[in-house]
MILO-809277 format. One record per residue: residue in three letters; x, y, z of N, C-alpha, C, O in turn; residue number from 1. Coordinates in steps of 0.001 Angstrom, whole numbers, plus 500000, padded with zeros to 6 digits. Example, Ala and Ser with C-alpha at 12.3 -4.5 7.8 and 13.67 -1.06 7.14 Angstrom:
2
+-----+--------+--------+--------+--------+--------+--------+--------+--------+--------+--------+--------+--------+-----+
|   r |    n.X |    n.Y |    n.Z |   ca.X |   ca.Y |   ca.Z |    c.X |    c.Y |    c.Z |    o.X |    o.Y |    o.Z |   k |
+-----+--------+--------+--------+--------+--------+--------+--------+--------+--------+--------+--------+--------+-----+
| Ala | 513190 | 494310 | 507800 | 512300 | 495500 | 507800 | 513200 | 496700 | 507800 | 514236 | 496681 | 508465 |   1 |
| Ser | 512850 | 497750 | 507080 | 513670 | 498940 | 507140 | 512900 | 500030 | 507870 | 513409 | 501138 | 508039 |   2 |
+-----+--------+--------+--------+--------+--------+--------+--------+--------+--------+--------+--------+--------+-----+
END
This chain:
97
+-----+--------+--------+--------+--------+--------+--------+--------+--------+--------+--------+--------+--------+-----+
|   r |    n.X |    n.Y |    n.Z |   ca.X |   ca.Y |   ca.Z |    c.X |    c.Y |    c.Z |    o.X |    o.Y |    o.Z |   k |
+-----+--------+--------+--------+--------+--------+--------+--------+--------+--------+--------+--------+--------+-----+
| Met | 435223 | 492005 | 813702 | 434921 | 491482 | 812407 | 436008 | 490482 | 812015 | 437193 | 490812 | 812058 |   1 |
| Ala | 435632 | 489309 | 811647 | 436588 | 488259 | 811299 | 436831 | 488261 | 809804 | 435903 | 488413 | 809010 |   2 |
| Thr | 438064 | 488092 | 809438 | 438394 | 488003 | 808016 | 438369 | 486546 | 807603 | 438636 | 485647 | 808401 |   3 |
| Thr | 438048 | 486335 | 806362 | 437977 | 484962 | 805869 | 439201 | 484636 | 805056 | 439941 | 485521 | 804626 |   4 |
| Asn | 439397 | 483387 | 804857 | 440555 | 482878 | 804133 | 440129 | 482399 | 802760 | 440525 | 481316 | 802329 |   5 |
| Ser | 439328 | 483191 | 802070 | 438796 | 482858 | 800751 | 438060 | 481528 | 800772 | 438042 | 480815 | 799768 |   6 |
| Gly | 437465 | 481192 | 801882 | 436705 | 479960 | 801957 | 437542 | 478724 | 802182 | 436994 | 477623 | 802239 |   7 |
| Lys | 438842 | 478861 | 802313 | 439723 | 477699 | 802516 | 440083 | 477590 | 803980 | 440428 | 478581 | 804625 |   8 |
| Ser | 440002 | 476400 | 804489 | 440417 | 476183 | 805867 | 441910 | 475893 | 805878 | 442471 | 475479 | 804864 |   9 |
| Pro | 442551 | 476105 | 807010 | 443991 | 475818 | 807071 | 444313 | 474374 | 806721 | 445371 | 474093 | 806158 |  10 |
| Glu | 443410 | 473456 | 807049 | 443674 | 472051 | 806773 | 443630 | 471736 | 805280 | 444375 | 470881 | 804800 |  11 |
| Ser | 442769 | 472415 | 804557 | 442594 | 472045 | 803152 | 443433 | 472861 | 802182 | 443796 | 472345 | 801125 |  12 |
| Gly | 443754 | 474096 | 802491 | 444439 | 474926 | 801505 | 445825 | 475371 | 801886 | 446720 | 475394 | 801041 |  13 |
| Phe | 446022 | 475719 | 803116 | 447284 | 476337 | 803509 | 448355 | 475315 | 803879 | 449508 | 475471 | 803477 |  14 |
| Thr | 448016 | 474310 | 804610 | 448989 | 473331 | 805085 | 449688 | 472599 | 803953 | 450916 | 472512 | 803977 |  15 |
| Pro | 448973 | 472063 | 802954 | 449696 | 471385 | 801862 | 450671 | 472319 | 801143 | 451745 | 471889 | 800721 |  16 |
| Asn | 450306 | 473577 | 801004 | 451220 | 474520 | 800359 | 452504 | 474684 | 801177 | 453591 | 474803 | 800612 |  17 |
| Leu | 452379 | 474691 | 802481 | 453567 | 474777 | 803327 | 454408 | 473520 | 803179 | 455634 | 473595 | 803094 |  18 |
| Glu | 453761 | 472379 | 803148 | 454492 | 471131 | 802996 | 455170 | 471056 | 801633 | 456309 | 470601 | 801524 |  19 |
| Glu | 454472 | 471501 | 800598 | 455070 | 471523 | 799261 | 456250 | 472487 | 799222 | 457289 | 472183 | 798637 |  20 |
| Ala | 456088 | 473632 | 799838 | 457184 | 474610 | 799876 | 458375 | 474048 | 800646 | 459522 | 474213 | 800229 |  21 |
| Ala | 458106 | 473390 | 801760 | 459192 | 472792 | 802541 | 459903 | 471709 | 801732 | 461128 | 471596 | 801788 |  22 |
| Asp | 459146 | 470918 | 800983 | 459753 | 469892 | 800122 | 460622 | 470521 | 799041 | 461718 | 470035 | 798760 |  23 |
| Arg | 460138 | 471593 | 798438 | 460932 | 472281 | 797408 | 462200 | 472875 | 797995 | 463257 | 472844 | 797364 |  24 |
| Ile | 462095 | 473416 | 799199 | 463270 | 473991 | 799862 | 464277 | 472892 | 800191 | 465478 | 473077 | 799996 |  25 |
| Arg | 463799 | 471749 | 800687 | 464696 | 470623 | 800962 | 465401 | 470159 | 799696 | 466607 | 469915 | 799703 |  26 |
| Asp | 464641 | 470037 | 798603 | 465243 | 469627 | 797330 | 466292 | 470623 | 796869 | 467370 | 470238 | 796416 |  27 |
| Leu | 465971 | 471900 | 796987 | 466922 | 472943 | 796592 | 468173 | 472890 | 797466 | 469287 | 473026 | 796960 |  28 |
| Asn | 467997 | 472692 | 798773 | 469152 | 472580 | 799673 | 470026 | 471395 | 799299 | 471251 | 471511 | 799290 |  29 |
| Glu | 469418 | 470260 | 798989 | 470183 | 469084 | 798592 | 470955 | 469331 | 797300 | 472103 | 468907 | 797165 |  30 |
| Lys | 470325 | 470017 | 796354 | 471015 | 470341 | 795102 | 472184 | 471293 | 795362 | 473251 | 471148 | 794765 |  31 |
| Met | 471983 | 472258 | 796245 | 473059 | 473204 | 796564 | 474214 | 472503 | 797264 | 475376 | 472807 | 796994 |  32 |
| Ile | 473911 | 471575 | 798155 | 474963 | 470837 | 798853 | 475746 | 469984 | 797872 | 476974 | 469930 | 797937 |  33 |
| Thr | 475044 | 469313 | 796960 | 475708 | 468483 | 795954 | 476599 | 469336 | 795056 | 477737 | 468964 | 794772 |  34 |
| Ala | 476083 | 470475 | 794612 | 476878 | 471364 | 793761 | 478090 | 471905 | 794512 | 479167 | 472037 | 793929 |  35 |
| Ser | 477932 | 472217 | 795783 | 479050 | 472718 | 796591 | 480127 | 471656 | 796760 | 481318 | 471959 | 796696 |  36 |
| Lys | 479711 | 470413 | 796975 | 480681 | 469324 | 797102 | 481446 | 469131 | 795801 | 482662 | 468939 | 795812 |  37 |
| Gln | 480730 | 469183 | 794673 | 481404 | 469035 | 793385 | 482372 | 470187 | 793156 | 483491 | 469978 | 792689 |  38 |
| Ser | 481951 | 471384 | 793478 | 482813 | 472552 | 793326 | 484035 | 472443 | 794233 | 485143 | 472793 | 793827 |  39 |
| Gly | 483840 | 471967 | 795439 | 484961 | 471786 | 796361 | 485969 | 470786 | 795837 | 487177 | 470999 | 795950 |  40 |
| Asn | 485482 | 469691 | 795262 | 486398 | 468688 | 794703 | 487164 | 469239 | 793505 | 488352 | 468960 | 793341 |  41 |
| Val | 486490 | 470015 | 792675 | 487164 | 470626 | 791524 | 488236 | 471601 | 792008 | 489333 | 471656 | 791453 |  42 |
| Thr | 487911 | 472363 | 793037 | 488874 | 473306 | 793593 | 490089 | 472582 | 794173 | 491225 | 473011 | 793973 |  43 |
| Leu | 489849 | 471493 | 794885 | 490965 | 470716 | 795436 | 491823 | 470118 | 794331 | 493048 | 470089 | 794448 |  44 |
| Asp | 491200 | 469644 | 793266 | 491962 | 469113 | 792132 | 492856 | 470191 | 791529 | 494027 | 469947 | 791237 |  45 |
| Ala | 492293 | 471387 | 791347 | 493074 | 472494 | 790786 | 494210 | 472895 | 791725 | 495316 | 473189 | 791271 |  46 |
| Tyr | 493945 | 472908 | 793021 | 494967 | 473230 | 794012 | 496116 | 472233 | 793933 | 497282 | 472623 | 793891 |  47 |
| Glu | 495784 | 470950 | 793913 | 496821 | 469917 | 793860 | 497648 | 470021 | 792581 | 498871 | 469888 | 792613 |  48 |
| Lys | 496982 | 470258 | 791469 | 497689 | 470355 | 790184 | 498620 | 471568 | 790168 | 499764 | 471479 | 789722 |  49 |
| Thr | 498124 | 472686 | 790654 | 498938 | 473909 | 790689 | 500130 | 473749 | 791626 | 501252 | 474126 | 791286 |  50 |
| Leu | 499881 | 473195 | 792794 | 500963 | 472997 | 793754 | 502024 | 472053 | 793206 | 503219 | 472292 | 793380 |  51 |
| Lys | 501598 | 470994 | 792550 | 502549 | 470047 | 791953 | 503413 | 470756 | 790910 | 504626 | 470549 | 790858 |  52 |
| Gly | 502793 | 471584 | 790088 | 503551 | 472336 | 789087 | 504561 | 473279 | 789715 | 505693 | 473385 | 789243 |  53 |
| Leu | 504161 | 473961 | 790775 | 505080 | 474872 | 791458 | 506248 | 474121 | 792093 | 507394 | 474561 | 792008 |  54 |
| Leu | 505959 | 473005 | 792719 | 507027 | 472238 | 793364 | 507965 | 471611 | 792336 | 509174 | 471541 | 792561 |  55 |
| Asp | 507419 | 471160 | 791219 | 508271 | 470634 | 790144 | 509199 | 471728 | 789622 | 510387 | 471495 | 789395 |  56 |
| Phe | 508640 | 472926 | 789434 | 509454 | 474055 | 788968 | 510543 | 474386 | 789979 | 511685 | 474651 | 789602 |  57 |
| Gln | 510198 | 474373 | 791251 | 511182 | 474664 | 792302 | 512333 | 473659 | 792261 | 513501 | 474038 | 792346 |  58 |
| Glu | 511996 | 472387 | 792132 | 513048 | 471364 | 792108 | 513901 | 471474 | 790845 | 515118 | 471305 | 790912 |  59 |
| Lys | 513287 | 471753 | 789702 | 514054 | 471908 | 788460 | 514961 | 473125 | 788531 | 516095 | 473098 | 788053 |  60 |
| Ser | 514449 | 474196 | 789132 | 515271 | 475399 | 789282 | 516460 | 475135 | 790191 | 517575 | 475583 | 789923 |  61 |
| Ala | 516211 | 474411 | 791257 | 517303 | 474090 | 792186 | 518322 | 473181 | 791524 | 519521 | 473313 | 791771 |  62 |
| Ser | 517866 | 472263 | 790689 | 518787 | 471364 | 789988 | 519681 | 472122 | 789015 | 520815 | 471719 | 788758 |  63 |
| Ala | 519170 | 473208 | 788483 | 519939 | 473993 | 787523 | 521109 | 474721 | 788186 | 522046 | 475122 | 787496 |  64 |
| Thr | 521075 | 474895 | 789479 | 522160 | 475607 | 790161 | 523412 | 474755 | 790309 | 524510 | 475292 | 790457 |  65 |
| Gln | 523267 | 473453 | 790271 | 524372 | 472508 | 790437 | 525051 | 472633 | 791793 | 526216 | 472270 | 791958 |  66 |
| Leu | 524305 | 473152 | 792759 | 524786 | 473213 | 794136 | 524011 | 472170 | 794932 | 522783 | 472204 | 795015 |  67 |
| Asp | 524761 | 471247 | 795512 | 524119 | 470141 | 796220 | 523243 | 470600 | 797371 | 522156 | 470059 | 797576 |  68 |
| Trp | 523703 | 471592 | 798125 | 522937 | 472026 | 799283 | 521633 | 472715 | 798871 | 520626 | 472579 | 799566 |  69 |
| Val | 521631 | 473444 | 797765 | 520408 | 474088 | 797273 | 519426 | 473016 | 796803 | 518227 | 473093 | 797072 |  70 |
| Gln | 519953 | 472018 | 796100 | 519097 | 470927 | 795647 | 518487 | 470173 | 796828 | 517312 | 469808 | 796795 |  71 |
| Ala | 519280 | 469943 | 797860 | 518797 | 469222 | 799039 | 517706 | 470011 | 799765 | 516696 | 469449 | 800188 |  72 |
| Ile | 517923 | 471314 | 799902 | 516916 | 472157 | 800563 | 515632 | 472188 | 799742 | 514538 | 472073 | 800294 |  73 |
| Ala | 515760 | 472343 | 798441 | 514572 | 472393 | 797582 | 513804 | 471074 | 797628 | 512574 | 471068 | 797673 |  74 |
| Lys | 514526 | 469968 | 797618 | 513876 | 468658 | 797683 | 513188 | 468465 | 799031 | 512060 | 467976 | 799084 |  75 |
| Ala | 513851 | 468843 | 800112 | 513256 | 468715 | 801448 | 512005 | 469585 | 801573 | 510991 | 469161 | 802128 |  76 |
| His | 512093 | 470800 | 801051 | 510945 | 471708 | 801084 | 509783 | 471138 | 800277 | 508640 | 471155 | 800732 |  77 |
| Ala | 510075 | 470638 | 799092 | 509028 | 470070 | 798243 | 508381 | 468855 | 798899 | 507165 | 468677 | 798830 |  78 |
| Thr | 509201 | 468022 | 799535 | 508669 | 466845 | 800225 | 507769 | 467257 | 801389 | 506691 | 466693 | 801575 |  79 |
| Tyr | 508207 | 468228 | 802160 | 507416 | 468714 | 803294 | 506077 | 469287 | 802818 | 505026 | 468943 | 803357 |  80 |
| Ile | 506119 | 470145 | 801825 | 504891 | 470772 | 801309 | 503960 | 469711 | 800724 | 502746 | 469783 | 800910 |  81 |
| Thr | 504517 | 468738 | 800025 | 503703 | 467660 | 799457 | 503008 | 466874 | 800555 | 501817 | 466584 | 800443 |  82 |
| Asp | 503723 | 466526 | 801608 | 503134 | 465761 | 802713 | 502030 | 466541 | 803427 | 500963 | 465997 | 803712 |  83 |
| Val | 502287 | 467800 | 803711 | 501291 | 468639 | 804376 | 500071 | 468821 | 803470 | 498931 | 468765 | 803932 |  84 |
| Ser | 500319 | 469036 | 802199 | 499231 | 469226 | 801246 | 498368 | 467977 | 801119 | 497143 | 468070 | 801041 |  85 |
| Lys | 499009 | 466801 | 801099 | 498245 | 465550 | 801023 | 497345 | 465393 | 802242 | 496192 | 464981 | 802116 |  86 |
| Ala | 497864 | 465719 | 803412 | 497054 | 465623 | 804629 | 495871 | 466593 | 804569 | 494744 | 466239 | 804915 |  87 |
| Phe | 496146 | 467809 | 804130 | 495095 | 468824 | 804027 | 494028 | 468423 | 803023 | 492837 | 468458 | 803333 |  88 |
| Thr | 494445 | 468043 | 801825 | 493464 | 467707 | 800787 | 492710 | 466430 | 801124 | 491533 | 466301 | 800788 |  89 |
| Ser | 493369 | 465491 | 801781 | 492696 | 464262 | 802199 | 491597 | 464585 | 803213 | 490482 | 464076 | 803105 |  90 |
| Ala | 491910 | 465419 | 804184 | 490913 | 465816 | 805182 | 489773 | 466600 | 804535 | 488606 | 466412 | 804881 |  91 |
| Ala | 490114 | 467471 | 803606 | 489078 | 468264 | 802931 | 488173 | 467365 | 802091 | 486958 | 467562 | 802073 |  92 |
| Arg | 488742 | 466391 | 801402 | 487931 | 465467 | 800603 | 487033 | 464619 | 801497 | 485889 | 464338 | 801140 |  93 |
| Asp | 487538 | 464215 | 802644 | 486695 | 463461 | 803581 | 485528 | 464300 | 804069 | 484417 | 463794 | 804228 |  94 |
| Ala | 485777 | 465580 | 804306 | 484713 | 466476 | 804751 | 483672 | 466706 | 803659 | 482511 | 466985 | 803957 |  95 |
| Leu | 484076 | 466592 | 802411 | 483151 | 466812 | 801287 | 482289 | 465593 | 800978 | 481367 | 465678 | 800167 |  96 |
| Lys | 482577 | 464467 | 801612 | 481789 | 463258 | 801335 | 480439 | 463315 | 801988 | 479650 | 462379 | 801857 |  97 |
+-----+--------+--------+--------+--------+--------+--------+--------+--------+--------+--------+--------+--------+-----+
END
């Protein structure tokens, strides 16, 4: 015994629904990718701002000691972290494009 498809053939009823569903899924995926990229950029901005604040605090704290070698180490550390962070965030931003 064969079952019927409510009188609709696959060509007339089922296929367009699949195509419409696929289009909606593609649109949703594109929206999710766009939102993820925006979220990633916001996260990178917050990371950079926080890191800058921490490094500024480190350098100010080292300056308060009035010891040249502590100031030099703190400055070298801050410079190193800044350079590495710029490379990381630059690569991450390129990946988000």
